[in-house]
C-alpha positions in Angstrom: 110.3 110.1 105.6 107.8 109.1 108.2 107.5 105.5 109.5 103.8 104.9 109.9 101.1 102.3 110.3 97.3 102.1 110.6 95.8 100.4 113.7 92.8 100.1 116.0 93.3 101.8 119.3 92.2 99.7 122.2 89.7 100.7 124.9 91.0 100.9 128.4 89.1 97.8 129.5 91.0 95.7 126.9 94.3 97.3 127.7 93.8 96.5 131.4 92.9 92.8 130.6 96.0 92.6 128.4 98.2 94.2 131.1 97.1 91.3 133.4 98.2 88.8 130.7 101.5 90.5 130.4 102.0 90.2 134.1 101.2 86.5 134.1 103.7 85.7 131.3 107.5 85.5 131.7 108.0 88.1 129.0 111.6 89.2 128.5 110.3 92.5 127.1 106.7 93.6 127.4 105.2 96.2 125.1 104.2 99.2 127.2 100.5 99.1 127.9 100.0 102.5 126.3 101.5 101.1 123.0 99.1 98.2 122.8 97.1 98.3 119.5 95.9 96.0 116.6 97.8 96.9 113.5 95.7 96.8 110.3 98.3 98.0 107.8 102.0 98.7 108.2 102.8 101.5 105.8 106.6 101.7 106.4 108.7 104.8 105.7 106.7 107.2 103.5 107.7 110.6 102.1 105.5 113.5 103.4 103.6 113.8 100.0 102.7 110.2 99.9 101.7 110.2 103.6 99.4 113.2 102.8 97.8 111.4 99.8 97.3 108.3 102.0 95.7 110.4 104.7 93.3 111.9 102.1 92.4 108.4 100.9 91.6 107.4 104.5 89.5 110.5 105.0 87.3 109.4 102.1 86.6 106.0 103.5 83.2 105.3 105.0 83.7 102.2 107.1 81.4 100.4 109.6 82.5 100.1 113.2 83.6 96.7 114.3 83.3 94.6 117.4 86.8 93.6 118.5 87.1 90.4 120.3 90.3 88.8 121.6 90.5 85.0 122.0 93.6 83.2 123.2 97.4 83.8 123.2 100.1 82.7 120.9 103.7 83.0 119.8 105.1 84.1 116.5 108.5 82.8 115.3 108.0 79.0 115.3 110.8 77.1 117.0 112.5 80.4 117.7 109.7 82.6 119.0 110.3 86.4 118.9 106.9 87.7 120.2 103.8 86.8 122.2 100.4 88.1 121.1 96.7 88.0 122.0 94.8 86.7 119.0 91.9 88.8 117.7 88.9 86.9 116.3 89.2 87.2 112.5 85.5 88.1 111.9 84.3 89.2 108.5 83.7 92.8 109.4 87.3 93.2 110.8 88.8 91.5 107.7 86.7 93.8 105.4 87.8 96.9 107.2 91.4 95.9 107.0 91.2 95.1 103.2 89.5 98.5 102.5 92.2 100.4 104.4 95.0 98.4 102.6 93.3 99.0 99.2 93.0 102.8 100.0 96.7 102.9 100.9 97.7 101.1 97.7 95.5 103.4 95.5 97.2 106.4 97.1 100.5 104.9 96.0 101.8 102.9 99.0 103.7 99.8 98.0 102.4 97.3 100.5 103.8 93.8 100.6 101.3 91.0 99.9 100.9 89.2 103.1 98.1 87.5 105.0 96.5 89.6 107.7 96.6 87.9 111.1 94.8 90.1 113.5 96.6 90.3 116.9 97.8 92.5 119.6 101.5 92.1 120.4 102.2 91.8 124.1 105.9 91.3 124.0 108.9 91.2 121.6 112.3 89.6 122.3 115.2 87.8 120.9 114.6 84.0 120.6 115.1 82.7 124.1 117.3 79.8 125.1 115.5 76.4 125.1 114.7 76.3 128.8 113.3 79.9 128.8 111.3 79.1 125.6 109.7 76.0 127.2 108.7 78.1 130.3 107.3 80.8 128.0 105.4 78.2 125.9 103.9 76.6 129.0 102.8 80.0 130.3 101.2 80.9 127.0 99.4 77.5 126.9 98.2 78.0 130.5 96.7 81.4 129.6 95.3 80.1 126.3 91.7 80.5 127.6 92.1 84.3 127.7 89.1 86.2 126.3 88.2 89.9 126.0 85.3 91.6 124.4 83.6 92.0 122.1 84.0 95.7 122.4 82.9 98.3 119.8 85.6 100.1 117.9 84.4 103.2 116.0 87.7 104.7 114.7 91.0 103.7 113.2 94.2 105.6 113.7 97.2 106.6 111.6 100.3 106.4 113.8 103.9 107.7 113.4 106.3 105.1 114.8 109.6 106.5 116.1 112.3 104.0 117.0 114.3 104.8 120.1 116.8 103.0 122.4 113.9 102.4 124.8 111.7 100.9 122.1 109.1 102.3 119.7 107.1 105.4 120.5 103.8 105.9 118.7 102.1 109.2 118.1 98.7 109.8 116.5 98.9 111.5 113.2 95.1 111.3 112.5 92.0 109.5 113.7 89.3 108.5 111.3 85.7 107.8 112.5 83.9 104.7 111.6 80.1 104.2 111.8 78.7 103.2 115.2 77.7 99.7 115.8 79.6 96.6 114.9 
C-alpha cells in the first residue's frame, strides 16, 4: 500500500513568498518549505495495482496549464484551529483541472470521498492551541491577510508518495504529468 496524493508543485518564487509568511506567523509547527504544495486530490493508501491504473489514467489526461494565484491567509478548524494556510484563488481553470484529475482517479477505481475542493497551501499544522495562543495566531493571520502571490503559470501536476515519519511527512515524486503551456 502506498499513501499518495496529486498536487501542484510550487515555483521557487511562490515558496519564497510563503516562507516569509511562515516566518511572520507564530506557527507552532511550520510545514518545511520543500513540502509546500497545493493538493488537488488525496488518494490515500492504494495497492500497487490500483496506483498503477491511476497513473495510467493520469497519463491519458490532456489538461491546460493554470495560472496559480494565492490571496490571503486563513485557519482551518473553526474555534479549535489545527492549521494555517495560504488560500488559492478558486478560478474556473483550476477547479476544472482538479475535477478532471479526481474523475480520472475515480474511473481508475479509487474510492474518493465526496468533499468540496478548497484550494490552499498548508503553511503549518498543529494541535489546537490554548486560547491565548489561538488569539495571537488569529491576530497574526489577520494582519497578514493582504498576502498575495502570483499569478504564476503551472504546467504540470505531480503524483506524490507520502511517508509519515516522526519528523513529519516526507513527500517523494512518483510521476510528473505535463499540462499545456499557458493558463
